N, C-alpha and C positions, 0 to 999 in steps of 0.2 A: 368368590373369589373370596375364601375366610382371608381377616382382618388376621389372624394371627399366623398365619403364611406370609402373609401381601405384604403386615407392615416390614416384619422384617428385614425380608429380601428390598423393598423398599428402603430404607437403610440403609444397608451395606450395596447398593447399587450408588446411592449418595457419595456414601466416606474411599468407594471407588473411586467417585470421579470426582473427589477430592483430591485425595492422593494421586491418582492420573491427571489432577491441574498441574500439580505440582514440582513434575515429575518432567513433562513431558516439551518437550521446547517447541518457542513459541511466535517460528518461523517466522515469518518475517515484521516481527514488533518484537517485544526484548527478551533480553539473554534470562532463562530458565533460570534459578536460587542455585546456589550450590556448584558442586560436582558435576550436573547435568547439562545439556546444554551444549547451546555453540554458541558464536559471534553470528547474529543472524548477517546473512544475506549481503542491505542494505546497507548494512555498520562496515561493511569494508576500504579501504580507502580507492580498490581496485574500484569497486563495487560506486561508489561516491563521484568517485570521476567520470568514472560514465552516464551516471544518472544526469550530474552536471553538461559534460559535452550535450548527449542528448536535451537538459532542457534549454542550452543557451541557443542549440538549434533550430526547437522550436517555438523559440521568441523571435531569430530573425525570419522563422517562418511565418508569421503573425503579420513581423511591421514589414515585409514587402508586401505580405497579401495587403494591408492597410492602405500604404502606398501607392497600389498597383489602382486602387477602390477611387482615392482619393484622386490618384490623374486620370483615370476615366468620366469623375465626376466634377474635374475641372475642365475637360474639353466634352464632355456634352455640356456643358456649363457657358462654355464660348469657347469656340469649334476655328480652331488658330482654320487661316487659308492658305 
């Protein structure tokens, strides 16, 4: 492909990509600047509360699993009669 054709197309595509990045909603990350975008779902109070409940439940499951392993190891070392 000729450089006279390819480089201007590449430059236009670059400008278009940068422009799109400025206005496209950021999804799960930070809000887009200016009037564009919306508050990301993860930053709403309802979702933050749900994520905290899920993290707390996962932490309780991890602690329960660790306690079960600890009990099993204790019984293996000193079995009760």
